[in-house]
N, C-alpha and C positions, 0 to 999 in steps of 0.2 A: 356318443360318450365324450365328455369334455374333460380337460385336465383338472378342473375344480373337483369334479366328482371323483376322479381317480385319486387325487391327493387326500380327499376326505376318506376314501376307502383305505388308503395307506394308514392314515392316522388312527382310524377306528379299529383296524384289524390286526396290525402286526405286533401288538402287545397282548392279544387275547390268548389265554391259556388253552392248549390243545386238549382234545379228548383222544387219547391214543388207543389204537387197536393193535395189540401185539400180533405180529405175523403178517400184517397188511402191507400193501405196497407203500402206503403212507408212512408206516412205521419204519420201513427200510429207508425211505428218503430222509426221514428225521435223523436216522442214525448216521447216514453218510453225508448229510448236507454240509457239515463243517469241513468235509474233505474236498468238496467240489464247488462250493459257493464261497465267494470272497469272504474271508474271515472278519473283515471290518464291517460287513453289512449287519444291521440289526434285524433286517427282514429282507425278503426278496420277492419280486414278481415272478410268478410261475404260470405259464400257459396252462389253462384248465384241462387241455386234452392230454390224456395219458395213453400214448400209442405204444404198440409192440416194439420191443427192442430189436434192432438190426445187428446181428452178429454172424458173420459168414465164415465158413471154413477156409475159403481161398485167401483170407487175410492172415493165416497162421504164420507164414514166413515173415511177414512184416512185424507181427507180434514178437516173434523170437528175436528178430534183429533189433527192433527199436522200442517195443512197447512193454515188455515184461520187466517188472521190478522184483518179482519173486518167481520162484520156480513153480510153474503150473503144468502138470502132466497133460499130454495131448489127449488122453482119455477124458480128462475134465473139460478141456476146450471143446471136444466133440460133443460132450453131453450138454454144455451150455448152448452150443450152436443148434443142436437138435431141439432142446427145450424151448429156445427162443423162436424157432420156426413153428412150433405148435400153437403159439399164441398169436392169432391173427385179428383179434378183436380190438376195436378202438374203445377207450374207456374215458372216464373223467376222474380227476383227483377229488377226493373228499376233503374239501378245504378245512373243515373244522378239526380234522385229524392231523393236520400239518402244523408243525410247531413254529416255523418262521415264514412260511410261504403265504403270499397273497395270490390266490388263483384269479386269473383274468381271462377274458374271452379273446379270440383273435382280433376282434375290432378294437378292444381296449389296448391290446398290444400294438396295433398299428398307430393308435393315437400317441402312446408313450414313446414309440420309436421315431415317429414323425409328427411332432406337435403342430406343424404348420400345414398338415395335409388339407384341412378344411379351407384354409386360405388359398392354397394352390388350386382347389377345385371351385372356388367362388367366381362364377362368371360375371357377377355384378361389379367386380373390382377391375380397375385398369392395371396394366402391367406394372406401372410405377407404384401404385398403391399396394399391390401384392408384394413387391420387392421390399418396400418399407416395413410392412407388417411382418413379413416372414423374417426379416433381419432382427426385428425386436423380439419376436417369439423365440428365435434360436439363441439370441444373446441371453435371454432369461433362462432358457432350457439348459444351457451348458453350465450355468451357475448352480444348478440343483445338485445335491449329492448323487454320486454315481449309482447308488442303490435305487434311486428313483428314476433312473434313465436306462436301466438294463432289464431285459426280460430273459428268463431261463426257460428252456424246453427240456424236460426230462422224460425219458421213456419209462415204461413199466420195467421192472427188473426181471431177468431170467436167472434161474438157479440151477445148480447141479442137484441131483436127486437127494443128496445128503445135506444140501444147503450150506456146504462148506465154501462154495464159490458162487459168485453172482456177477452178472454183467449188466450194464446199463448205458444208454446213450445220453449224453449231456451236451446241450448247446446253449450258448448265451449270445444274445444279440444286443448291440449298443447303438444301432440305428436301423433304418429300413433299407439300407443298401447292402454293404458287405461287411460292416464292422462286427466283429465277434469271433467266435471259435466253436468248432464242433469236435467232440471227442467221444470215444468209447472207453469206459472204465471197467477194469476187472477188479473184483474185490475178493478177499479171502476172510473167513471168519475164524477168530480164535477166542481165547479166554477174555481178551480185552475188547471184543467186538469186531466190527468190520475194519479192515485196513486195505489200502490200495495195493493190489497185486500187479497192476499194469495199467498203462494209459496209452492210447493211440489216437493222435490227432488226425482227423479226416480233412479239416479245412481251417484256415485262420486268416484274419486280416487285421 
């Protein structure tokens, strides 16, 4: 997969109107995307894999000390943790039902985050040739809008039984090394829709 194809994918996809499915995992992401995705992005790359949410009970003290922005009863946290543990299946996002996301494969994500990967692996080039080409590729890459250089990874949501609270893991990567951030978000649902009830960062660079 090369960058030309990926940029064509971007230009042809991120303005397409979505076909929404009320109550689906895609509908949830559409509703909360403006809260967890950079608001300046007209669209965003999303890894196509929709994996189970990881929300563990032993993190509760950290949530109470550092993560909660709203009051969330321990009963609700227990319910979220239990319901998250029940979902062990790996799934895929339904791209046509996502309003701003462009779903990409792991290989496409690798190319986006390290556009010089193929040059680095090319055994026909000398070290000096590689260095020159890699420098040019990276100079061009950093000039691109940030939304074309970042990949998001979002887990499937887990809900309380009454769907008043939800939890989801969100990661964004801005290169293939350590640049990015990983966090777990708690959401509460009211008359105005979903709002962030808490956020706990698991790693950042």
